[in-house]
C-alpha positions, 0 to 999 in steps of 0.5 A: 763681354770679356770686359764684363766677365773680368769686372765681375770676377774683379768684383767677386775677388774683392768681395772675397778679400774684404771679408777675408782680410779682417779674419787673416789680420786677426790671425796672422798680424799683430803680436801674439803672446805665448806663455812662458810657463808652458815653455818651461813645462816643455823643457822639464817635460822628461822629468814629468811624463817621459821615460826613465831613459830621457829623464836620466839623459836630461838630468845628467846634462843639467849637472854635467856628469852621469845622474839617475833621476828616481821619481820614487825618491821623496827628496828628488826635486826639479823646477823649470822657470822662464825668463820671460813670462810671455814671449812675443812674436809678430806672425802667428806661425813665426818662431818664438823663443824663451830662456828656461832656467832648469833645476834638478837634484835630490837631498845630496845634490841640486843642479841648474842650468839654462836652456833657449827653447825656440818653438812655432805654432803649427796650428790650423784655422777651423774651416767652420766659422764661429760667426758669418757676419763678419767672418770669424774663424778659431785658431787651433794652436799646436806649439812644437819644438824647433830647437832646444839648446843648452846654453850654460850651467851654474857650477858653484853656489854663491857665498853665504854668511857662516850658519846660513845655507846658500840655495839656487833659485828655485831649489827646493829644500826639505827636511826636518827641524828639531824643536826649538831650533832654526834654519837660515838660508840665502838665495840670489835672485835674478832681476826678471821683472817677475814675482818671486814667490815663497813656498813654506809648508810644514807638517802637523798642521793641527799643532803649533806653526813653523815660524818663518821670515823672509827678508829681500836685501835686509828688508822684511817682507810680508805675504807669499810673494815679492813683485817685482822680485830679484836680489838677495832673499834671506829666510829663517825657519824656526820650530816651536819649542814644543815639537819638531817640524818636518818642512819643505821651502823654495823661492821660485818665479812662475811655477813648474816642477816638484817640491815633495814632502820629505819622508815621515810627513805628518798631515 
């Protein structure tokens, strides 16, 4: 009699394991990918939705000195860019990391630093199955920060030829170009296997356009992105001879940040 009970229990447990294994395997085994841009947004969140005290503290850490982060200042800009577009981890609830480039500044200054962000998914399985045969359950993700560690900051801009302004990766520059004049910029971008994108916008869109050209290592690029990107990028912006142009411009990968239009922008 006891043997029969043990056999029945064994069969029952085996059936449960047989049904549960595919689901547990799907949830807990195999490589999982997390968005690097989500992680970048987590690091830059104090600039976007936190209080003034937290934003000031983060900006001061990035710059290595006391900084006031003013959301009302049209020249304020910030950017957060992940080195990995996707962060992989084996178990769904194991830790995952990425290195985030965080920049912040205004018309007078721009600072850039790197952080290593480590997170963990503390989500849970929906107790109600999406389907019964075979049983499939939804996973509700809830990524939380385990550690956000400052690595280093960039203390100086790369050298650029005379008449060319050196920018940091992700740095937004905005202002005005008088009619018939041009501005030149240079940006050293790391080789991370990601797409480098070119943001170039100008005001008074119903008038003549702002002429723009961008090159990588001396080669003219067409379109608004370079994939895979990395190298020395040169940008030339030229206002038409008939009118001045207000502009904003940046080279970046991914995107999480703010690059505002300057004061006086005419839509």
